[in-house]
C-alpha positions as CSV (number, residue, x, y, z in Angstrom):
1,M,-117.9,121.0,-48.8
2,Q,-114.4,121.2,-50.2
3,A,-113.9,117.7,-48.8
4,L,-117.0,116.5,-50.3
5,T,-115.6,117.7,-53.8
6,L,-112.5,116.0,-53.3
7,I,-114.1,112.9,-52.4
8,S,-116.7,112.8,-55.2
9,T,-113.9,113.7,-58.0
10,F,-111.8,110.5,-56.4
11,I,-114.5,108.5,-56.8
12,R,-115.2,109.4,-60.6
13,E,-111.6,109.0,-61.4
14,D,-110.7,105.8,-63.3
15,D,-106.8,106.0,-63.4
16,G,-106.8,103.3,-60.7
17,A,-109.2,101.0,-62.8
18,T,-107.2,101.4,-66.1
19,A,-104.0,100.1,-64.3
20,T,-105.7,97.1,-62.8
21,E,-107.2,96.2,-66.3
22,Y,-103.5,96.5,-67.6
23,A,-102.2,94.2,-64.9
24,V,-104.9,91.6,-65.6
25,M,-104.4,91.6,-69.2
26,L,-100.6,91.2,-68.6
27,A,-101.0,88.3,-66.5
28,L,-103.2,86.8,-68.9
29,I,-100.8,87.2,-71.6
30,I,-98.0,85.8,-69.4
31,L,-100.2,82.7,-68.8
32,I,-100.9,82.1,-72.3
33,A,-97.3,82.5,-73.5
34,I,-96.3,79.9,-70.9
35,G,-98.7,77.5,-71.9
36,A,-97.7,77.7,-75.5
37,I,-94.3,77.4,-74.7
38,S,-94.9,74.5,-72.9
39,A,-97.2,72.7,-75.2
40,L,-94.4,73.5,-78.3
41,G,-91.4,72.7,-76.1
42,T,-92.7,69.3,-75.7
43,K,-93.4,68.8,-79.4
44,V,-90.0,70.3,-80.4
45,S,-88.4,67.9,-77.8
46,G,-89.9,64.9,-79.4
47,T,-88.9,65.9,-83.0
48,F,-85.3,66.5,-81.9
49,S,-85.4,62.9,-80.4
50,T,-86.6,61.4,-83.6
51,L,-84.3,63.4,-85.6
52,E,-81.5,62.4,-83.2
53,S,-82.3,58.6,-83.4
54,K,-82.3,58.7,-87.1
55,L,-78.9,60.0,-87.5
56,P,-76.1,57.6,-87.5
């Protein structure tokens, strides 16, 4: 009977699900940050190249 209680308590706990959700959110944030840095890096590089060509 005690084993059944332990198993049902384990199934009802959601600590593991919370940790998994945080891991998924962190992965999405990292992917968005990498995409933004890549997009902005290309634009900034082009801007610096234009400025460099206009300088004597």
